[in-house]
N, C-alpha and C positions, 0 to 999 in steps of 0.2 A: 303481436310477438313477432320477436328477433327469431330466427333460426340459430341454427349450430353455425355457420357462413357470417353472417351478420353479429354474431358477438366474436366469432373470430376476427372480422377487423374490427370492431370497436375495442377491443382487448389489444390488439396487437398498437393500432394507432393510437391510444394510453401512453404503451413502452415505449414506444416513440419519440412521442410527444416527452416525458418525465427523461431517457435514460439516451436518446438518440438511440439512429436507425442499426449501427456496430453491437451496443451494449444490450440490444432490445435482444436479438437475436442470441446474443453469448447466453443470456437468461434464458431464452429457451432451451438452448440448448445444452445448460444445466438441468434445466429443470427435468428434461430429457433421459440425460446422460445417468441423471441422480436417482432416476424411478420417482421424482419429489412428489411426495404426497401435502396436500395443504394442508387438511384435516390434520395430520398429525405436525408438523410445522407448529401452527400455530395452536394446538395441545398444550407442547412444550413450552410453546411461549407462556403461554396465560396460568398454565395448573401453578408456575412456582408464584405466579399475584394474586394477592390478596382481592376480596370484590369490591374493595374501597380502596385500590391499587387500579384495577381495571377502570371503576368508573372515573378515579381522577383521570387516568390514562383519553377515556376515551371523552372527557370535556375538555379537556385543553383542546386535545385533536379537533373537534365539534368551532370552538373560540377559531382558530385559527384556521377551520376551512367550511366556513360560514356557508349554508345551501344556496345555493343564488335561486331555486326551483327551474334548473335548465338539466335535467337528472331525466338520463333515458329509464323506464323500467322494465329490466328484466325476468 
């Protein structure tokens, strides 16, 4: 099982891969500055959707991002 430092390193590496170093830093700074709560953010997003809409969105995402078996378990 990964420790907190490993998880932070992997998370930042993902951000850098998708956003670049500068935007990854901006993302983290924004979250810290705004006292960001991921759970509240996701709830606000999903609460306005029906179960069918959530299911369709998940299915669309899964088709675009098929699991390749390289994931790491956290």
